[in-house]
VOLONU-172279 format. One record per atom (N, C-alpha, C): residue in three letters; x, y, z. Coordinates in steps of 0.05 Angstrom, whole numbers, plus 5000, padded with zeros to 4 digits. Atoms other than C-alpha are relative to their C-alpha. Last residue first. Layout:
ALAXYZ;...
END
This chain:
ILE499349725004;ILE247086215100;ILE497450164995;ILE502449845005;ILE246285515128;ILE500850304998;SER499549714999;SER251885015123;SER497550154993;ILE501849855017;ILE250284285141;ILE500750305003;VAL501550185018;VAL255083765168;VAL498450164980;GLU502349865012;GLU260384205200;GLU498749824980;THR499949965029;THR265083795244;THR497550154991;ARG497349935009;ARG266983715317;ARG500250044970;GLU499249754988;GLU260083725348;GLU502750104989;TYR501649785012;TYR257583185301;TYR501050275010;ALA499049975027;ALA263282705322;ALA498550234986;THR497349884999;THR261482825395;THR501150054972;ILE500549714993;ILE254082695381;ILE502750145001;GLY501049865024;GLY255982045346;GLY499650295005;LEU497749985018;LEU260281815405;LEU499150154974;ASP498249794990;ASP254581985454;ASP502450034981;LEU501349745007;LEU249681575411;LEU501950235009;ARG499549955028;ARG254380975416;ARG498950274991;ALA497149975003;ALA254381005491;ALA500750074971;GLN499349724992;GLN246881125493;GLN502950054996;SER499649974972;SER245780475454;SER500750295006;PRO501150234985;PRO243480215386;PRO500350035030;ALA497850174989;ALA244480905353;ALA498749775016;TYR501050254989;TYR240281375310;TYR502349835009;LEU498050224997;LEU241982105297;LEU498649765012;THR500250154975;THR236482565271;THR502149785000;PHE499750295002;PHE237383105218;PHE499849875028;LEU498250045023;LEU235883835204;LEU500549704995;LYS498450244999;LYS229783955248;LYS501749974975;ASP500950225017;ASP227484675246;ASP501949765003;GLY501550204986;GLY229385095307;GLY498949774983;LYS498850084975;LYS231485715269;LYS498249815015;LYS500249804979;LYS227985725202;LYS501449895025;VAL500850104973;VAL229785335140;VAL499850245019;LYS500049784980;LYS230285475065;LYS499049895027;GLN502549954986;GLN232084865022;GLN500350235020;GLY501549785011;GLY237884914974;GLY497550075014;TRP498349785010;TRP240684224992;TRP498250214987;ARG498550045024;ARG235483795027;ARG501650254993;VAL499849775019;VAL232483745096;VAL501649924976;HIS502749875003;HIS229983215145;HIS500050224980;LEU500049725008;LEU236082755139;LEU497150104997;HIS502249945018;HIS236082105178;HIS499950304994;LEU501049735000;LEU242581865208;LEU497750034980;GLY500049845024;GLY245581195225;GLY498850275004;ALA498649754998;ALA245780605272;ALA499850164974;LEU501949794993;LEU240480055271;LEU501350285002;LYS501949955021;LYS244879565233;LYS498150235005;GLU502649984986;GLU250679615281;GLU497950094980;GLN500250254984;GLN256679365241;GLN497350005016;PRO502250185008;PRO255379905188;PRO499749755017;ALA500450125026;ALA254680355226;ALA502749934987;GLY499950295001;GLY256380445299;GLY499649874974;LEU502450114988;LEU254581165315;LEU499949705000;ASN499749974971;ASN261781355301;ASN497549905015;MET498250214992;MET260781065231;MET500650015030;CYS501450265000;CYS254681495222;CYS501749775009;ILE501950004977;ILE258382125243;ILE498749735002;GLU498550024975;GLU264181985195;GLU498249985025;ASN498850274998;ASN259681845136;ASN501449965026;ILE502350184994;ILE255682485148;ILE501049715004;ALA500749974972;ALA262182875151;ALA497849825009;GLN497950144984;GLN264382585084;GLN499450035030;ASN500350295002;ASN257682775051;ASN502149865018;ASN497350125001;ASN257983505075;ASN499749695001;ILE500450244984;ILE251283835059;ILE502549834996;LEU498150225001;LEU252484545035;LEU499049775018;THR498249965022;THR248385165018;THR502049774997;ILE497950214999;ILE242285055061;ILE501750024975;GLN500250205021;GLN238385715062;GLN502349805002;GLY498349985024;GLY237286155122;GLY499549784980;ASP501550005025;ASP234486235192;ASP501950004977;ARG500749745012;ARG239086055249;ARG498249964976;LEU499449794980;LEU241185495297;LEU499450284989;ALA498749775011;ALA237884945257;ALA500450225021;HIS501749785010;HIS236184335297;HIS501650234989;ILE498449775004;ILE239683655309;ILE498350224987;GLU500649825022;GLU235483105339;GLU501850244999;TYR499249734992;TYR238182535381;TYR499550184976;ARG500149795021;ARG235581815379;ARG500850285012;TYR499649754986;TYR236681155416;TYR500250224978;THR497349884999;THR233880575376;THR500050255018;GLY498650084976;GLY227980095381;GLY502850115003;GLY501049934974;GLY225380175310;GLY501949925023;ALA498349804988;ALA228680185241;ALA499150095028;VAL497250075001;VAL226079575204;VAL501950195015;ALA499350204980;ALA218679545219;ALA503049965002;GLU499849874974;GLU216580185183;GLU500949815023;SER497849804999;SER218079905114;SER500450115028;ASP500949725006;ASP213579305125;ASP502350195004;ILE499149804981;ILE216178585121;ILE499150284991;ASN502249824994;ASN211978105080;ASN500850235019;PRO500849855023;PRO217777745047;PRO497850215005;GLU502949974996;GLU221077535113;GLU498950174977;GLY501049784984;GLY228177315094;GLY497049995002;GLY500550084972;GLY231276655072;GLY499050225018;GLN497649974984;GLN234676865007;GLN499549965030;ALA498050195010;ALA229076594964;ALA502650015016;ALA500950274992;ALA223976975007;ALA502149794992;ILE499750024971;ILE227677634999;ILE499349725010;ILE497150014994;ILE228277524924;ILE500549975030;GLU499050265009;GLU220877354916;GLU503049975007;GLN501050194981;GLN218977964958;GLN500949724993;MET498249984976;MET223378394914;MET499249805021;LYS497550145007;LYS219578134853;LYS501950015024;ARG500650285000;ARG212978334886;ARG502549844993;TRP500250094972;TRP215879014902;TRP499449705001;ALA497350014989;ALA218079114829;ALA500049905029;ALA498650235011;ALA211178924803;ALA502849975012;GLY499450204979;GLY207779414851;GLY501549764990;SER502050225001;SER204479804794;SER500449795022;GLU502649904992;GLU208280444812;GLU497949784999;ILE500149904972;ILE215180124812;ILE497150065008;GLN499550234982;GLN214379704749;GLN500050085029;ARG502450175000;ARG211080284712;ARG500449775019;ARG501949874982;ARG216880744731;ARG497449835003;ALA499150054973;ALA221780254698;ALA498150125020;VAL500350284993;VAL217880244633;VAL500749955029;ARG502950054999;ARG217181004630;ARG499549715008;GLU501049904975;GLU224581084647;GLU497049955003;GLY499250154977;GLY226680624591;GLY498850105026;GLU502250154988;GLU222580924534;GLU500649875027;GLY501949814989;GLY227481464511;GLY497649875013;ARG498849774988;ARG231280994465;ARG497950205010;ARG498949805017;ARG226980394448;ARG501350225017;CYS502049815010;CYS225979814495;CYS501450214984;TYR502750094992;TYR229479184518;TYR497950184989;GLY501750025024;GLY235679374478;GLY497249905006;LYS500550285007;LYS240379214535;LYS498549974974;LEU497450115007;LEU242879934537;LEU499749714991;GLU499449905027;GLU235580174536;GLU502749894990;LEU501950125018;LEU233779744596;LEU500650084971;LEU499250285004;LEU240079964632;LEU498249854981;GLU497550015016;GLU238580694621;GLU500949724994;GLY500749945028;GLY231480594646;GLY502450004982;ALA501250245011;ALA234080244709;ALA499250054971;LEU497950205005;LEU238680834721;LEU498949744988;TYR498249905021;TYR233081344713;TYR502149794993;ILE501550035025;ILE228180944755;ILE501750084976;ALA500150285006;ALA233380884810;ALA498549954974;LYS497450085010;LYS234781634807;LYS500049704993;THR499549885026;THR227481824812;THR502649904988;GLN501750135020;GLN225981334869;GLN500750114972;LEU499150275003;LEU231881574910;LEU498449854978;ASP497549995014;ASP230082304898;ASP501249724995;ASP500449975029;ASP222882174916;ASP502650014985;PRO498249785010;PRO224481914985;PRO499950024970;LYS497850105017;LYS218281505005;LYS501750244991;LEU497549884992;LEU214281815063;LEU502449904982;LYS500249715001;LYS207481675032;LYS502750135005;LYS501049874976;LYS209180945020;LYS500150314997;GLN501349745008;GLN209980664950;GLN498650135024;GLN502850024990;GLN211579954976;GLN498450254995;LEU501250245012;LEU217879934933;LEU497149975008;VAL500449965029;VAL219580654951;VAL498649764987;ARG502049795004;ARG218280575025;ARG499550064970;LEU502750124997;LEU221979915023;LEU497950214996;VAL500550185023;VAL228280244996;VAL497249885001;ASP500449835024;ASP227980815046;ASP499349834976;ARG502749874997;ARG227080325104;ARG499450174976;ALA502050215007;ALA233079915079;ALA497250115002;GLU499950025030;GLU237180565080;GLU498049784991;LEU501349765010;LEU235080685153;LEU499950004969;ALA502950024995;ALA236779965172;ALA498550244988;PRO501450235012;PRO243679975139;PRO497049995004;GLY499750214981;GLY245980695154;GLY498349764991;ILE497250095004;ILE244281345120;ILE500649815022;GLY498650164979;GLY236881495112;GLY502849934992;ARG500049864974;ARG233682055072;ARG501649865021;GLY501750124979;GLY234981845001;GLY500250165025;ILE502450085015;ILE240882044958;ILE498349845019;PRO500850294999;PRO245982415000;PRO497649964982;GLU501150074975;GLU248083124977;GLU499349704999;ARG500249764984;ARG251683474920;ARG499049945029;ALA499950094972;ALA254082854885;ALA500050235019;LEU499149794982;LEU251883034814;LEU499849915029;THR502249874985;THR251282414771;THR501250205020;LYS498949824980;LYS255982154717;LYS497850165013;ILE501849774996;ILE252881574680;ILE501150165023;VAL499449864975;VAL257881074652;VAL498250255002;LYS500749715001;LYS255280604598;LYS500550125028;VAL499849844976;VAL258479924587;VAL499150284995;LYS500949735006;LYS256979384535;LYS499850165026;MET502149904982;MET261178784552;MET499350284992;GLY502650045014;GLY265278404500;GLY497650085017;PHE501250254990;PHE271178344549;PHE497349944986;LYS498050225001;LYS275678844514;LYS498749745008;ARG499750085028;ARG269579304503;ARG501949764997;GLY502450155008;GLY268179314578;GLY500249904971;LEU499850274989;LEU275379494592;LEU497549844993;TYR497850155013;TYR275080084544;TYR500149715010;VAL501050085026;VAL268380324570;VAL502049834985;PHE502150204996;PHE270880324642;PHE499049904973;LYS498750254993;LYS277380674620;LYS497949785005;ALA498750115024;ALA273581224583;ALA501349735006;SER502250095018;SER269081344644;SER501249864975;LEU500950264991;LEU275181384689;LEU497949884982;LEU497850195003;LEU278281944648;LEU499149725008;ASN499950065028;ASN271582314643;ASN502249804994;ALA502350165008;ALA270582274718;ALA500149924971;MET499550284991;MET277682504731;MET497749824993;LYS497750105015;LYS276583134689;LYS500549715007;LYS501050105026;LYS269683244718;LYS502249884984;THR499849825022;THR272783294788;THR498949884974;GLN500549724992;GLN271582994857;GLN499950204976;VAL498949865024;VAL270882254847;VAL499250295002;LYS497650155006;LYS269981944916;LYS501450114976;ALA500550275010;ALA264982484936;ALA502749864994;THR499750184977;THR265883114978;THR499349714993;ALA497749924983;ALA267383594921;ALA500449825024;GLY500449764984;GLY262683234873;GLY502350055019;VAL497749825003;VAL261882674822;VAL499450255017;PRO500449744987;PRO257482064833;PRO502550184999;MET497649874990;MET259081524781;MET499350275012;ASP500949754988;ASP253381034768;ASP502550135013;ILE498449914978;ILE256080504721;ILE498950275010;VAL500249714996;VAL251080154675;VAL501650075026;LEU499349884974;LEU253179454653;LEU499650314999;TYR500849725002;TYR250778984598;TYR500350135028;ASP500049935028;ASP253878294587;ASP499450304996;VAL501749775008;VAL255678104658;VAL500450074971;GLY501150035026;GLY258577404667;GLY498350224990;MET502850054998;MET259477444742;MET498749984973;ALA500550264986;ALA266977354737;ALA497049935002;VAL499250215018;VAL267277914685;VAL499549735012;LYS502150015020;LYS263378374731;LYS500649784979;LYS502350144989;LYS267978194788;LYS497749994980;ALA499350294997;ALA274178364747;ALA497649855011;MET500350145025;MET270779024726;MET500749705001;ILE502850015010;ILE269579294795;ILE499849824976;SER501650144980;SER276379124825;SER497149974990;VAL499450295003;VAL280079334762;VAL498249845019;LEU500850095026;LEU276880024761;LEU500349704997;MET502950005000;MET277580124836;MET499049894973;LYS500850234984;LYS284979924834;LYS496949975001;ASP499450245016;ASP286180414778;ASP499149755014;TYR501850015023;TYR282580964817;TYR500549754983;PRO502850074994;PRO285680844885;PRO498349974976;GLU501550035025;GLU292880814861;GLU497049945004;LEU498550045025;LEU295880714930;LEU498149964976;ALA501649875021;ALA291981014988;ALA501449984973;LEU498349805012;LEU297480795037;LEU498650154977;PRO498649844980;PRO292980425085;PRO501750224988;ARG501649804986;ARG288180225028;ARG501750165020;SER500149745013;SER292979874980;SER498850225018;LEU497349884999;LEU294879275023;LEU500050284988;ARG499149984972;ARG287679075040;ARG502850145002;ILE501449784987;ILE285479234969;ILE501050045028;ILE498949755010;ILE290778774939;ILE498850245013;LYS497349974988;LYS288678194983;LYS501350264991;ASP500349954972;ASP281278284966;ASP502750055013;ASP500949734996;ASP282778344892;ASP499950075029;ALA497649834999;ALA286777704890;ALA499250295007;PRO498750014973;PRO280477314909;PRO502450185002;ALA497749815000;ALA276777544845;ALA501450015027;ILE500049835024;ILE270477144861;ILE502350205003;ASN497250005009;ASN271776594913;ASN500150164973;LEU499550175022;LEU265276764948;LEU502950014992;GLY500150274990;GLY263777045017;GLY500649804978;GLY497650074985;GLY266077734995;GLY500149725011;GLY498050135017;GLY260777774941;GLY502449915015;TRP497349914993;TRP255077904990;TRP502149854983;VAL498450154981;VAL248277774959;VAL502750135004;LEU498649784988;LEU242578124924;LEU501649885023;CYS499250034972;CYS239677614876;CYS501350265010;ALA498349794988;ALA236177594809;ALA500849915028;ARG498649855020;ARG232377164759;ARG501850225012;THR501049724999;THR227876924816;THR501150184978;LYS502749984990;LYS228376164815;LYS498950284996;LYS501850175017;LYS234476064771;LYS497150045008;VAL500449865026;VAL237776654806;VAL498249844982;ILE501649764995;ILE236676334875;ILE499450154973;GLN502750094995;GLN239275664849;GLN498150235005;ARG501150095025;ARG245475974819;ARG497149915003;ILE500749775016;ILE246776344883;ILE498749924974;GLU502549894989;GLU246475694922;GLU499150254985;SER502250185009;SER251575384875;SER497450105011;MET500649955028;MET256175994885;MET497749824990;SER498050115018;SER255775934960;SER499150064971;PHE500750255014;PHE251476414999;PHE502349904984;SER497750175003;SER252076995049;SER499249734988;VAL498649935025;VAL246677525040;VAL502449834994;PRO497250085001;PRO241377335092;PRO501350074973;ALA499650285006;ALA234977745087;ALA503049935002;LEU502450135011;LEU231878425101;LEU500349704997;VAL502249934982;VAL237078775145;VAL497549854992;GLU499950184978;GLU242278385105;GLU498050075022;MET501750235006;MET240178775044;MET499949815023;THR502849925000;THR243079405076;THR498149774994;ASP500849934972;ASP249779105094;ASP497050065002;ALA500350264985;ALA250278775025;ALA499250055029;THR502450145008;THR248779434990;THR499649755016;GLY499850095028;GLY254179785030;GLY497449864993;ALA501550235009;ALA253080195093;ALA500849944971;PRO502050104981;PRO256180735137;PRO498549754991;SER502549855003;SER262580835095;SER497949875018;THR499549724992;THR269880635100;THR497550174997;ILE497650004985;ILE269079885097;ILE500650275011;ALA498749754996;ALA261979775073;ALA502649965016;ARG500749874975;ARG260079075051;ARG501650265002;SER498050004979;SER260678904978;SER498750105026;SER499249744990;SER255578704927;SER501949985023;THR498350044977;THR253778104884;THR501150285007;LYS498549784989;LYS247778224839;LYS501649915024;PRO498850114975;PRO245077674795;PRO502050195012;MET498249814987;MET240978094746;MET501049875026;TYR498450124979;TYR237277674694;TYR501950205012;LEU497249995005;LEU231677994653;LEU501549895025;GLY499150265011;GLY224377784659;GLY502949994993;LEU500549995029;LEU221378484669;LEU501149754986;SER502950025004;SER220778384744;SER499350014971;ALA500850284999;ALA228278234744;ALA497049974996;ILE499050145023;ILE229878944720;ILE499149715000;ILE501349885024;ILE225479304771;ILE500849834976;PRO502750115003;PRO227678814826;PRO498550124976;THR500050295003;THR235078984813;THR497249894998;VAL499550075028;VAL234179734802;VAL499849704996;LEU502449945016;LEU231079834870;LEU500349924971;MET502150174989;MET236379494914;MET497350074988;THR499850285010;THR241679784868;THR497749835010;THR501550055025;THR239180494881;THR500149714991;ARG500450295001;ARG241580524953;ARG498349924976;ASN499650085028;ASN244481224944;ASN499549704996;GLY502550085010;GLY245081325020;GLY500349874972;PRO501750124980;PRO251581685030;PRO497249934989;LEU502349824995;LEU255681814966;LEU498249865021;GLY499149744992;GLY262781524959;GLY497750195006;GLY500049934972;GLY260680924919;GLY500950285006;ILE497250004990;ILE262780674850;ILE500150085029;SER499249744991;SER255480504836;SER502849985011;HIS498149984978;HIS254179874796;HIS500550295006;LYS499649714994;LYS248479654751;LYS501850025024;ASP499249924973;ASP248078964720;ASP500250305001;VAL499849714999;VAL245278574661;VAL500750085029;VAL500149894973;VAL246477834647;VAL500350304999;GLU498949734999;GLU245077464582;GLU499550135027;ILE501949805009;ILE243876724593;ILE501450285000;PRO500450035029;PRO247876084603;PRO497950204989;LEU502850065005;LEU250376314672;LEU499549994969;ASN500550135026;ASN257976264678;ASN497049924996;ILE502850114998;ILE258576414754;ILE499249864973;GLN501749845018;GLN266176494755;GLN497349864999;GLU502350145010;GLU270876274811;GLU498350184983;GLY502150054981;GLY277576614819;GLY497749844987;THR498950154977;THR284276634784;THR497949965022;GLU499450275007;GLU280876814717;GLU501149845024;ALA502450155005;ALA277677454743;ALA500549704996;ILE501450014975;ILE284077724773;ILE497449854997;ALA498650184982;ALA287977544711;ALA498549975026;ARG500450275009;ARG282877874664;ARG501349795019;THR502850074996;THR282678514704;THR499549714992;LEU500450034972;LEU290278544707;LEU497149925007;TYR498750244991;TYR291178414633;TYR499449955030;PHE501550235011;PHE285978944616;PHE501249745009;LEU502550014985;LEU289279444663;LEU498249774990;GLU499450134975;GLU295879264630;GLU497649995018;GLN499750285005;GLN292879434562;GLN500749855025;ASP502650125003;ASP290280094588;ASP500249704995;SER501249935025;SER297280254612;SER497249884999;ASN500950215018;ASN298780194685;ASN498950114974;PRO502850074997;PRO302380794714;PRO499349784980;LYS501249965026;LYS309980774712;LYS497149915002;VAL497649975017;VAL313980854776;VAL499150044971;PHE499049734998;PHE307580984815;PHE502550054983;GLY501649835018;GLY304480344789;GLY500850295002;SER498549975025;SER310179974823;SER498550174980;ALA498649755001;ALA306780104890;ALA501450054973;VAL502049794999;VAL301879534881;VAL501350274996;TYR501450005026;TYR307479074860;TYR497950224999;TYR498249905020;TYR311779274919;TYR498750014972;THR500149714998;THR305779164964;THR501950134980;THR502449915012;THR305278454939;THR499850315000;GLU499750045029;GLU312478324956;GLU497550104985;VAL498149805009;VAL311578615026;VAL500449994970;PRO501349735001;PRO305178225037;PRO501950214990;SER500449894974;SER308977585018;SER498650274998;LEU498749744997;LEU308077254951;LEU499350115028;ASN497150035005;ASN306676514945;ASN501550265001;GLY498549944976;GLY299876574979;GLY503049974996;GLU499050254988;GLU296276204923;GLU501650055026;VAL502250174992;VAL292076824906;VAL501049755015;ILE501449874978;ILE298077284906;ILE497849835010;ASP498350044976;ASP301976774864;ASP498850155024;SER500450284990;SER296276754814;SER501649945025;ILE502650034988;ILE296277514809;ILE499549725011;ILE500249844975;ILE303677574798;ILE497449955014;SER498350144981;SER304177004747;SER499950155027;TYR501450244989;TYR298077284711;TYR501749865021;VAL502149914982;VAL301377964703;VAL498749765013;GLN498749894976;GLN307677644674;GLN497950095020;GLU498950224984;GLU303777194627;GLU501350115025;TYR502050144985;TYR299577784604;TYR501149785018;ASN501850155017;ASN305378224585;ASN498149845017;LEU500250294997;LEU308478744630;LEU498149884980;GLU502850095003;GLU310579454613;GLU499949705000;LYS500750165024;LYS317479634640;LYS497049935000;GLY501549845019;GLY318480204690;GLY499349854974;LEU498149875019;LEU324079874729;LEU498650164979;LEU498749804984;LEU319079714785;LEU502150164983;LYS501949784997;LYS314979344733;LYS501250235016;GLN500249865026;GLN320978924713;GLN498150245002;ARG497549845004;ARG322378764786;ARG499850164974;ILE500349764983;ILE315078554795;ILE502550184997;ALA501949825012;ALA315778084736;ALA499750265016;GLN498649885022;GLN322077774765;GLN498250204985;ILE498149814988;ILE318377664830;ILE501650144977;SER501549764992;SER312577344792;SER501950215012;PRO500049815022;PRO317376854759;PRO498650265007;PRO501850075022;PRO318076524828;PRO500350214978;ARG501549765008;ARG324176614873;ARG498349944976;SER498649835019;SER326375924896;SER498250234993;LEU501249995027;LEU322875644957;LEU501750194982;LEU500249735009;LEU327375485017;LEU498950004971;GLN498449945024;GLN325874775039;GLN499550304993;ALA500349745011;ALA323574525107;ALA501850044976;GLU498049945020;GLU322473835136;GLU499450274987;VAL501049945027;VAL318473805200;VAL502450054981;ILE497849965019;ILE319973475267;ILE498850044972;THR500350165025;THR314273565316;THR502350074981;GLY498050225002;GLY316873835383;GLY499749834975;ASP497349914994;ASP310674245398;ASP501949764998;LYS499449954973;LYS304473925367;LYS502950115003;CYS498150194988;CYS302373985295;CYS500850085028;ARG501450194982;ARG296274305263;ARG501949785010;CYS498450254999;CYS300174625206;CYS498849795018;ALA500050125026;ALA294975165189;ALA501549735001;SER502750095007;SER293375335261;SER500049854974;ALA500650234983;ALA300775365279;ALA497349884994;ALA498550235010;ALA302175805219;ALA499449755016;GLU501250085025;GLU296576295238;GLU501449754988;GLN502750114997;GLN298776315311;GLN498849904974;TRP501949804991;TRP306276415297;TRP497149884999;LEU502449975017;LEU310375775291;LEU498250215012;GLY502349884985;GLY317375795320;GLY497750054981;LEU501549835019;LEU322075315284;LEU497650105016;GLN502849964996;GLN327375015330;GLN498850184978;GLY501550265003;GLY334074705314;GLY497050035004;PRO499250155024;PRO337875315340;PRO498649735000;LEU497350115000;LEU333775625396;LEU500849884973;VAL499950295004;VAL327676065388;VAL503049925000;ARG502750114996;ARG325876765414;ARG500049694996;SER500650124974;SER333176965426;SER497349855002;GLU497650084985;GLU336877205364;GLU499249835025;SER499749894973;SER330677225320;SER502549905013;VAL497750104985;VAL329077115247;VAL500250145027;GLU498849794985;GLU322577175207;GLU502449885015;MET498050034979;MET320376705152;MET500750275013;THR498149785003;THR313976705111;THR501850015025;VAL499949794979;VAL310676035111;VAL501950214993;VAL498149785005;VAL308475545057;VAL499850205022;GLN500849744992;GLN304974915082;GLN502250204995;ARG497949795002;ARG305274215056;ARG498850275008;LYS500749745011;LYS301073615075;LYS502450184999;GLY499950015029;GLY303372895084;GLY499350274987;ASN502650105010;ASN301072835157;ASN499950004969;PRO500250294997;PRO308372895180;PRO497449884989;LEU501150094974;LEU308773595151;LEU499749705001;TYR501150265006;TYR313273835093;TYR499249885027;LEU499850214979;LEU314374575105;LEU498749754991;GLU502250205001;GLU315575055047;GLU500649785021;VAL499150274995;VAL319675675062;VAL497749815000;ARG502150194999;ARG318576375035;ARG501149725002;ASP499850225019;ASP323776905050;ASP497649815005;GLY501749955023;GLY321477535087;GLY500249774980;ALA502849924992;ALA327177525138;ALA498450074975;LEU500349724991;LEU333177195105;LEU497150055008;ILE502749904998;ILE335076465096;ILE499950275012;GLY500549805021;GLY341976265071;GLY497250115000;TYR501550125022;TYR342075615111;TYR499450204977;SER498550235010;SER347675865156;SER498649864977;GLU497849905017;GLU344176535162;GLU501649774988;ALA501249915025;ALA337876195188;ALA502250094980;GLU500550245016;GLU342075825240;GLU498850084973;ALA497550125009;ALA344976475266;ALA499649764982;GLN498749835020;GLN338176825267;GLN502649874990;ASN497749884987;ASN334376265303;ASN501750144979;MET497650174996;MET328376135260;MET502050165017;VAL497549874993;VAL321376445259;VAL502249805006;ALA498350164982;ALA314876245226;ALA502650155005;THR497349914996;THR309176625192;THR501549825020;PRO498650204982;PRO302576425162;PRO503050075002;GLU498250195013;GLU300077085130;GLU501149805021;GLY500950115026;GLY294177435164;GLY501749784989;GLY502249855012;GLY295077865225;GLY499049904974;SER499049845023;SER301877585241;SER497950184988;SER501650015024;SER299577355310;SER501350174978;ILE499749755016;ILE304277175366;ILE498349974975;ASP502549844997;ASP303176655421;ASP500450274987;LEU499649734988;LEU308776205395;LEU497450155001;ARG502249815004;ARG308275455380;ARG500650265016;LYS500649884974;LYS314875085376;LYS497950214995;THR501949784997;THR316474615319;THR499750095029;LYS502150074983;LYS322774195313;LYS498250245005;LEU500349854975;LEU327074315253;LEU497749895017;PHE502150094982;PHE329673945192;PHE500150165026;PHE499050004973;PHE333474185131;PHE497749945019;SER501950044978;SER332374065057;SER501550035027;MET498950154977;MET336774355002;MET497949995022;
END
């Protein structure tokens, strides 16, 4: 049944979903409840789906109040007459109900849910119910496969006509910017590694944030294809593409309640690898008490699921569990991590050896997984590309292709900041470096939004120090930000000395 209303713009934001409001009494007469989806037929011939709210006083009978997002989408003046129809409940709602009852879903049901999330046909509340349904009955491996496939298929896919290799870290460890080393190592050997990475949300820097210190990272899919065609690789931000669009919406709803973080992480990573056409994948999984994955038992469970999903998509996957005892590299924060990467590529005296060693190891594993070289030869080949300068020359090509300055020096990326040194208060040996505390301090300093914010470590786990030795230096773009970082440092223990 159609009904007609006059629009009224309201200075209220929904924070995302286009939302409208009807007079409560009138809404009841049409059988419309808060949260229902209504399709508007606009005078310009376009249609817009809105989520309904009801109010006793904000709008009069005959009016349709448009919240800011809905008003922007509809682009109509106050008093415009629009036709409205209540949308019938889609099959995805029935599928969500089945999941809430503990039933296992088939692919058609999972696809209906994911496609409706992408199209905006499910409200945030309905999507949250789906995310939470995993607590009633955890997703089976088969459902994880269906979910990964559906998320990949409802977005754009790169479909390069060549074999693609990739390396991915699940995160949770400060620094650890190995991707920016593995990528030019691999590409310098003639292999294709189109790397799309995320920005940091709950950490001081992601690969995209760090690469952005050196070159732009936001490109269309066609532009990425051109960069890859020219250089065999890229280091770009995946969030600007239409790759796995349902994943972004699910993550936004999952994070506040910490719903099923591991399953969602698995699907999020693998759906994007499928969309990018990856054939060979090495997963770096840091494991430790202050990392994202904290136990060997969980690491083994996740490893098995990664390999299972890879096999279902014809992708060879190897998971490498690494000890997350301390940050990898010396710098934490976009510019400081970029400096570490360049110091390794340019083979500077101050290069962080642990970052170089780990990147060579991961690149070697990827080369052997691909079959580029014999078992046991990968690290030697990868080290040669670093030490000969071949990897740096390839990185220069990538930076230039993405619009950056290819001749940038490592020491030019982290200057002009406010600094504060932290010194040891006693003699002893370092027995703990708290990764989570480091993340918190760096974010208070302004990272990742402020590229120059972060922390530089002067010591390592197990090292003996004397009273007065430098432990780490805080970097901030302003005194105000530096004060916030110092306050965060004073309220937590970053380094334990016994």
